[in-house]
NUKOLKE-250505 format. One record per residue: residue in one letter; x, z, y of N, C-alpha, C, O, CB in turn. Coordinates in steps of 0.2 Angstrom, whole numbers, plus 5000, padded with zeros to 4 digits. Glycine has a CB too. Example, Ala and Ser with C-alpha at 12.3 -4.5 7.8 and 13.67 -1.06 7.14 Angstrom:
<recs>
a506650394972506250394978506650394984507150424983505750454978/s506450354989506850364995506450395000506750405006507050294997/
</recs>
This chain:
<recs>
m500450004994500050005000500450005006500950045007499550065000/v500349965011500649965017500149965023499649925023501049895018/i500250015027499650025032499950015039500550045041499450105032/i499649975043499849965050499349995055498749975054499949885051/p499550045059499050075063498750015068499049975070499450125068/g498050025068497649975072497349925067496849895069498149935077/q497549925061497249875056496749915052496449885048497849845052/i496749975052496250015048495950065054496250075059496550055042/s495450095052495050145056495550205058495950225054494450165054/t495450235064495750295065495650355060496150385058495550325072/a495050355058494850405053495250395046495550445044494150405051/q495350335044495650325038496450335039496750365035495650245036/l496750315045497450325046497550405046498050425044497650295053/h497050445049497150515050497150545043497650585042496550545054/h496750525038496850555032497450535028497750585025496250525028/h497750475029498350455026498950495029499350525025498450385027/l498950505035499450545039499450615036499950645035499350545046/l498850645036498850715034498950725027499250785025498150745036/g498850675023499050685016499750675015500050705010498650635012/a500050635019500850625018501250675021501750695018500950555021/v501050695027501450745031501150815029500750845033501450735039/a501450845024501150905022501650935017502050905014500450895018/p501651005016501151055019501351065026501951065028501151115015/r500851085030500951095037500751175039500151195037500551055042/p501151205042500951275044500351275048500151225052501551315047/i499951335049499351335052499451385058499651445058498751365048/c499251355064499251395070498551415071498051375072499451355076/f498451485070497751515071497751535078497951595080497551575066/a497451495083497551505090496951545093496351525092497551435094/s497151605096496651645099496751635107497251635110496751715098/t496151615110496151605117495551635121495151665117496151525119/v495551635127494951655131494851605136495251575139495051735134/d494151605138494051555144494151595150494351655150493251535143/v493951565156494051595163493551665163493751705168493851555168/q493051665160492651725160492851785155492551835155491951705158/g493351765151493651815146493351815140493451855136493551875149/k492951765138492551755132493051725127493451675128491951715132/p493151765121493651745116493451685112492851665111493751795111/n493951645110493851585105494451595100494951615101493851515109/l494251565094494751575088494651515084494151495082494651635084/s495251475083495151415079495851395076496351405080494951355084/p495851365070496551345067496751275068496351235069496451355059/y497351265069497651195070498251185065498751235065497851185077/s498351135062498851125057499451075060499951055057498651095051/f499251045066499851005070500251065074500051075079499550955074/f500751095070501051155073501651165070501851155064500551215072/n502151195074502851215071503251245077502951255083503251155069/v503751275075504251305080504751255082505051215077504551365077/f504951255088505451195090506051225094506251195099505051155095/g506251285093506751315096506751395097506151415097506851285103/s507351425097507251495097507651525104507551585105507651525092/n507851475108508151495114508151445120508551405120508951515114/p507551435123506951485123506551475117506551425114506551475129/a506251535115505851535109505151485110504851505115505551605107/t505151435107504651385108504251365102504451345097504951325111/l503551365103503051345098502651285101502551285107502651405095/i502451235097502051185099501451175094501551175088502451115100/f500851175097500351155093499951095096499951095102499851215091/s499451065092499151005096498451005093498250985088499450945094/p497951025098497251015097497050935098497150915104496851065101/s496950905093496750835093496050815097495650865096496850795087/r496050765100495350745102494950725096495150695092495450685108/r494350745096493850725091493850645090493750615095493150755092/v493850625084493850555083493150525084493050475087494050535075/r492650565082491950535082491650525089491350475090491550585078/n491850565094491650565101492150575106491950575112491050615101/n492750575105493250585110493250645114493450635120493250515114/t492950695112492950755116493550805114493850795109492250795114/i493650855118494150905117493950965114493350985115494650905123/k494351005111494151075108494151125114494451125119494651095103/h493751175112493751235117494351265118494551295123493251285114/t494851265112495451295113495851265118496151295123495851295106/l495851195118496251155124495951175130496351175135496251085122/e495251175131495051185138495251255140495451265146494251185137/n495251305136495451375138496251375140496351405145495351425132/v496651345136497351345138497551315144497951325148497851325132/m497151255145497251225151497051265157497251255163496851155151/a496551305156496251345162496651415163496751435168495551365160/t496951445157497251505158497951505156498351555158496951555153/n498251455153498951455151499151515147499751535147499351455157/e498751535142498951585138498651575131498051545130498651655141/v498951595126498651595119499051645114499651655116498751525116/v498751665109499051705104499051665098498451645096498751775103/i499551655095499651615088499751665083500251695082500251565089/n499251665078499251705072499351665066499151605066498551745072/l499751695062499951655056499451675050499151725050500651675053/v499251625046498751625041498951645034499451605032498351565041/t498751695031498951705024498351685019497851675021499051785023/y498551695013498051675007497451725008496851705006498351685000/a497551785009497051835009496551825015495951855015497351905011/m496651785020496251765025496051695026495751675031496551795032/v496251655021496151585022495451555022495251515026496451545017/q494951595018494251575019493951595025493551555028493851605013/q494151645028493851665034494151625040493751605044494051745036/t494751605039495051555044494651485044494551465049495751545043/s494551465038494151405038493451405041493251365044494051385030/l493151465040492451475043492551475050492051445053492251545040/s493051495053493051495060493151425063493051425069493651545063/s493351385059493451315062492851275063492851215065493951275057/g492251305061491651265062491551255070491751285074491051305060/e491051205071490951175078490451225081489851205082490751105078/y490651285083490151335086490151315093490551285096490451405085/d489551335096489451315103489951355108490151405106488751335105/r490051335114490451365118490151435120489551445120490451325125/g490651485120490451555121490351595115490251655115489851555125/v490251565109490151595103490851625101491351595101489951545097/d490851695098491451725097491651715089491251745085491351805098/e492151675088492351665081492651725078492651725071492851605081/f492851775081493051835078492451865074492551885069493351885084/e491951865078491351895075491051855069490851875064490751905080/k491051785070490751745065491151745059490851745053490751665068/a491851745059492251745053492451815051492851825046492851705055/g492251865054492351935052493051965053493352005050492251945045/f493451935059494051955060494052015065493552025069494451895063/t494552055066494652115070495052095076495652065075494952175066/k494852115082495252095088495752155089495552215089494752095094/l496352135091496852185094497052165101497152105102497452185089/p497152205105497352185112498052165112498452185108497252245117/a498252115116498952085116499252135122498952165126498952015118/l499952125122500352165127500452125133500452165138501052185124/h500452065133500652025139500151965141500251945146501351995138/v499751955137499251905138498551925137498451975133499351835134/k498051885139497351915139497051895132496651935129496951875144/p497151845128496851825122497051885117497551915117497151765119/y496551895112496651945107497051925101497151865100495951965105/r497451975098497751965092497251965086496752005087498352005091/v497451935080497051945074497351995070497851985068496951875070/a496952055069497252115066497452095058497952125056496852165066/e497052045055497152035048497751985047498051985042496551995046/s498051955052498651915052499251965052499352005057498651865057/p499751955048500351995048500851975053501352015054500751985041/v500751915056501251895062500751865067500451815066501751845059/q500851895073500451875079500951865085501351905086499951925081/i500951805088501451785093501051775099500651725100501751725090/e501251815104500951805111501351755115501951755115500951875115/c500951705118501251655121500951635128500351645129501251585117/t501451615132501151575138501351505138501751485134501551605145/v500951465141500951395140501451365145501251365151500251365140/r501951335143502451305147502251235150502251215156503151295144/q501951195145501751125147501251095142501251115137502351085147/i500851055145500351025141500350945141500350925147499551045143/i500550915136500650845136500150805132500250805125501350825134/p499750765135499250725130499650665128500050635131498650695134/t499550645121499850585118499450525119499650475117500050605111/g498850535121498350475122497750505125497650565126498250435116/d497250455126496650475129496050455125495450455127496550445136/q496150425119495650405114495550455108495950495107495750335111/g494950445105494850495099495350495094495650435092494150475096/g495650555092496150555087496850565091497350585087496250495083/a496850565097497450575101497650655101497150695101497450545108/g498250665101498450735101498550765108498650715113499050745097/t498650825109498850855115499350915114499150965111498250885119/l499950895115500450945114500451005119500551005125501150915114/v500351065116500351125120500951165118501051195113499651175118/i501451165123502151185122502051265125501951275131502651145126/c502251305120502151375121502851415122503251405118501751405116/n502851465127503451505127503251575123502651605125503651525134/v503651595119503451665115503651715120504251725122503851665109/v503251765121503351825126503351885121503551935124502851825131/a503051885116503051945111502851925104502451875103502551995114/m503151955099503051935092502951995088503352045088503651895089/h502352005085502152065081502152045074501852005072501452085083/i502552085070502652075063502452145059502752195061503452055061/n502052135054501852195050502452215046502752165042501252175046/d502652275046503152295042503152285035503552275031503352375043/a502452275032502352275025502552205022502652195016501652275024/v502752155027502952095024503752085025503952025024502652035028/l504052135027504752135028505152155021504852195017505052175033/d505752125020506152145014506652205017506552225022506552085011/a507152225012507552275014508052265019508252305022507952295007/n508152195021508552175027508152165033508452135038508952115025/q507552185033507052175039506952095040506852085046507352205045/q506952055035506751985036506151975032505952015028507351945032/i505751925035505151915032505151885025505551835023504751865036/d504851925020504851905013504351855011503751875012504851965008/p504451795009503951745008503451765003502851745003504251675006/h503651804998503151824993502651884996502151884994503551854987/k502951925000502551975003502051945009501451965009502952025006/i502251895013501851875018501351825015500751825018502251835023/d501451785010500951745006500651705011499951705011500451795003/l500951665014500651615019500351555015500451545010501251585024/v499851525019499551465016499751405021499851415027498851465015/a499751345019499851285023499351235022499051235016500551255022/r499251185026498751135026499051075023499551055024498451125033/m498651045018498750985015498250935018497950945023498750985007/g498150875014497650825016496950845013496950885009497850755014/l496450815016495750825014495650895014495750925019495650795007/d495350925009495150995009495651035005495551095004494451005006/y496251015005496751045001497251095005497351075011497251004997/y497451155002497851195005498451205000498451184994497551265007/c498951245002499551254998499751334999499751355005500151215000/r499851364994500051434994500751444994501051424988499651484989/a501051474999501851474999502051544997502351575000502051465006/s501951554990502251614987502251604980502051554977501851674989/g502551654976502651644969503051584967503651584970501951634966/q502951554962503351494959503351444964503851394963503051474952/a502951434969502951384974503551394978503751344982502351374978/v503851454979504451464983505051464979505151494974504351534987/f505551424982506251424978506751414984506651404989506251364973/e507351434982507951434986508351364985508451344979508351494986/v508651344991509151284990509651314995509551315001508851214993/e510251324992510751344997511051295002511151235000511351374992/k511051315008511251275013512051255013512451305011511151305020/p512251195014512951185014513351235019513051245025513151115016/g513951255017514251305022514751265027514551205028514751345018/s515251295029515651265034516051205031516251155034516151315037/q516151215024516451155020515951115017515551135013516951195015/v516051045019515550995016515650985009516250995006515550935020/g515150965006515250944998515550884997515650845001514550944995/i515750874991516150814989515750754989515950694989516450824982/g515050764988514650704989514550674982514950684977514850654994/f514050624981513950594975514550544973514750544967513350544976/n514850514978515450474977516050514975516550484973515550434983/g516050584975516550624973516450644966516950674963516650674977/l515950634963515750654956516150604951516150544952515050654955/p516350634945516650594940516050544938515550554937516850634934/p516250474936515850424934515350444929514750434929516150364932/a515650484924515150504918514650554920514050554917515650534913/v514750584926514250634928513750594933513150604932514550694932/r514050554937513650524942513150474939512650464941514150484947/n513350444934512950394930512550424924512350384920513350334928/s512550484924512150514918511450494918511150494924512250594919/s511150484912510450474911510050534910509450534910510350424905/i510350594910510050654909509950694915509450724917510450694904/l510550694919510550734925510150704931510150644932511250754928/s509650744934509250714939509650704946510150734947508650754940/g509250674951509550674957509650744960510150754964509150634962/n509250794959509250854961509850894958510250924961508650904960/n509950884951510550904948511250884951511650924952510550894940/l511250814952511850784955511950814962512550824964511850714955/g511450824966511450854972511850924972512250944976510850854976/q511650964967511951034966512651024965513051064968511551074961/l512850984960513550974958513950944964514550964965513550924952/a513650904968514050864973514050914979514450894984513650804975/s513750974979513851014985514451064985514551094990513251064985/v514851054980515451094980515951064984516051004985515751104972/p516351104988516851084993517451044990517751004993517151134997/e517551054983518151014980517951014972517651054970518851044981/l518150954969518050944962518351004958518951014959518350884960/p517951044954518251094951518751074945518751014943517651134947/t519151124943519551104937519351154931518951204932520351114939/i519651134926519451174920519751244920520351254922519751144913/d519351294919519551364919519751384912519251384908518951414922/p520351394911520551414904520251474901520151484895521351434904/a519951524906519651584903518851564902518551614899519651634909/f518651504903517951494902517751494894518151464891517751424905/s517251524892517051534886516251534885515951574889517351594882/d515951494881515251484881515051474873515251414871514951434886/d514651514870514451504863514151434862514151404857514051554861/r513651414867513251354867513751294867513651244863512751354872/v514251294871514751244871515151234865515251184862515251254877/k515351294862515651294855515251264850515451224846515851364853/q514551274850514151244845514051174846514051134841513451274846/i514051154852513951074854514551044851514550984848513851064861/v515151074853515851034850515851034843516050984840516451074853/q515651094839515651094832515151044829515351014824515451164830/y514551034831514050994828514150924830513950874826513351014830/y514350904836514350834839515050814840515150754843513950834845/g515550854838516250834840516450764837516950724840516750884837/i516150744831516350674829516050614832516250564831516150674821/s515550634837515250584841515250594848514850634851514450574838/p515750574851515850584858515250574863515150604867516450544861/t514950514861514350504865513750554865513450574870514050434863/e513650574858513150624857513350694860512950734863512950634850/m513950704860514250774862514150774870513950824873514950784860/e514350714873514250714880513550724882513350754887514550644883/q513050694879512350694880512150774880511750794884511950654876/e512350804874512150874873512450914879512150964881512350894866/m513050904881513350944886512950934893512850984896514050914887/h512750874894512350854900511650894900511450914905512250784901/h511350894894510750934893510851004894510451034898510450924886/y511351034892511451104893511651114900511451164903512051124888/a512051074903512251084910511551074915511551114920512751024913/k511151034913510451024916510051094916509851114921510050974913/q510051124910509751194910510051244915509751284918509751214903/l510751244915511151294919510951274926510851324930511851284918/l510951214928510851194935510151214937509951234943510951114936/n509651204933508951224934508951304935508451324939508451204928/d509351334933509451414934509951424940510151484941509651444928/n510151374943510651374949511251404947511651434951510251414954/k511551394941512151414939512651354939512851324934512151444931/v512851334945513251274947513951284944514151234941513251264954/a514251334945514951344943514951334935515451304932515251414945/q514551374932514551364924514351294922514651274917514051414922/a513951264925513751194924514351144924514451104920513151164928/w514751154929515351114930515851124925516151074922515651134937/q515951184922516351204917516151164910516551144907516451274916/v515451164909515151134904515351054904515551024899514451144903/l515251034910515350954911516050934910516250884907515050934917/l516550984913517250964912517450974905517950944903517651014917/t517151014901517351024894517150954890517250954884516951084891/
</recs>
């Protein structure tokens, strides 16, 4: 499938974009109008764009069907303030409920059963059920267009960040399993960012990896090792050498049973190395492959 914007409807393009660019974090935006009436609505065109100054951007899109704008956008244009609350699995159904097209002046806190907490520096309320609430002033508002489906970038300065201690680990960092965030996918799908869905990929250090072109041909051209496996092996700063002290019972078994067939022995070594790499045991996998 090849899609050219303008050759399909905006609604169709919207669905393809949201299905492809996912998962997206959710900005649960709390605002007030000029009379101080609260509004609460989620937006998944959202992310962090710097820490000095601390900058968040979310985008309430113009409605495709009638080219109108959301109450959230009207409020931030009038007051230049917003509280961005992060959405967890425990509150996702309530959050979805708040996204209904309620009339102006209707309090979505009450409709969705959320608890208001006063903010320290801005007028909009915080959502008590959210473990992270970020008070913001609005630095700039940039429309990307004036037709239905166009976004409006709301560039926010962080003035205060509230974090529930219950989601912190021993190092006072946010633990992804404790915070249990959800993210938006396409259509009616969401993603739960905890449990087996969360995994670690070690960032390259100050020493760059040897790269794919630095791998021995037998490893680089393996029919067993995946691209992810090769990426792990290629991340080492220099090609390892055989460690004389390395000893592994599984390697001894492979040599014993397949030693008369170098091709089969190599395949078994690669299968074993793959298991080790899937457990993130890169140094051990290298020793197996060098054997």
